[in-house]
N, C-alpha and C positions, 0 to 999 in steps of 0.2 A: 504493499499499500503506500509508505513510504517512497519509495523509489517513483514511483507514479504520479507524486505529486512534486516532487525535488529534484528526483532523478536527471540529468542532461537533459533532455528533452520534456521533463515532467509539466505538469499543469500549471503549478506555482510557479515554475522558471519561465514559463510562456507567457503567463499573466503579467509578471513582474518586468520580463523584458518589453512587453507590448506599451503596459503603462510607463516606461523611462523613455520609451520612442516618443510617445505623445507628448510627455512632459519637456522632451528635447526640442520639440519642433513646435510646441507654446512658448517655451522659453526664447528660442529663437527668434520667434515673431514680435516676442514683447523686448527685448534687447534693446536698449537705446542705440542708435548707429550714427557715427561720425565717420570713421573709415570704414566699418564694417568688418573688422578685425576681431571684435570680441563676440560676434553674433557667430561669426566662421568656427572660433576656437570653442563652441558649445558642444558637449560630447556625452554621449552616454555612457556610464560606468561599466565595467564587466557585472556582468550576473555573477554571485555567487551564492554558495550554500554553506552554513554552519556546520563544523563538522560533526554534529548530532545528528544532521540530517531534517532538524525540525523547522528551521528560519532561512529564509532567501532574501539576499540582499542586493538591490540596484540603486543606482543614483545618476545623477545629471550632474556635471561640472561644467563650468566655463574657464577654460586654461589661460586666458589673456592674463598677463600678470596686474593689470589695473581693476580686474572685474570686482573684486572686494570691496574696493572705493567707490565704485557705482553703484554695486548691491546694496553695501549698507551704510554708502554717504560718508562723510567726512566731519569732524569735530571743527570748530576755526582753529586754527593756527598760524604758526608767523613762518614766513620763507626767509630763508637767508642763502646769501650766495654760497657753493661747497669750494669752488675753486679761483674765486676771484673777489675783488674789494666791495663789489657791487653786482645787483641785477640789473640787467638790460633789457627793455620790453618798448614794445610802441604803444600809444594811445592817443587817438585820435590824428596819426599820422607822423605824431611828434615820438621820438626816441626820449626815453625816460631812464634815469638810472635811480637806483635807490637802496639802502644799505640793509632793507629788510620790508617786508612787505606782510601785512595782516590778511589773512585769507578767510573770509566768513564761513567759510566750510560748504559742503554739497549736500543736497537732500537724497536721500536715500529712493533708489529706485530697483528694488526687488524684484527683478524680473524672474528669476529661477524659483523664489516661493510662491509668487503669484501663480505662475505657471502650474506649480506642483500642486497648490490648494485647489486649484480652477480644475484640474484632470482629477484630484481625488473626490471633489465634489461631484463632477460628472460621473465618477463609478459609482458612489454612492445613491446617487439619482436613478441610473440605471438598475441597480441591484434592488431599489426600493419599489421600483413600478413593475 
């Protein structure tokens, strides 16, 4: 019985794989796009089964190195130069130099969490109807 559920092609393994694919597709649609790199880096994790064969694990991860900052947001923070005495950037077409900048932080955009919650709710709705 356990093999039929959690074996390599077991029912639960296929169900978790299907749910992970749906979350991956949903998260890719929800991910904010600038260059499209983060959207391309969203991948389904390998499906694994616990050693006792009672649990099946799956997941979806965004592998872009800045995904956490987009997903969870950032607190206000100070930006200081690393290799120079001043920061250099453009404001209104003018070059500006500053010893530090107070960044206001960024709001969270939890595209992975929202995709997972939506797909789980959809799954629950189909199970209840």
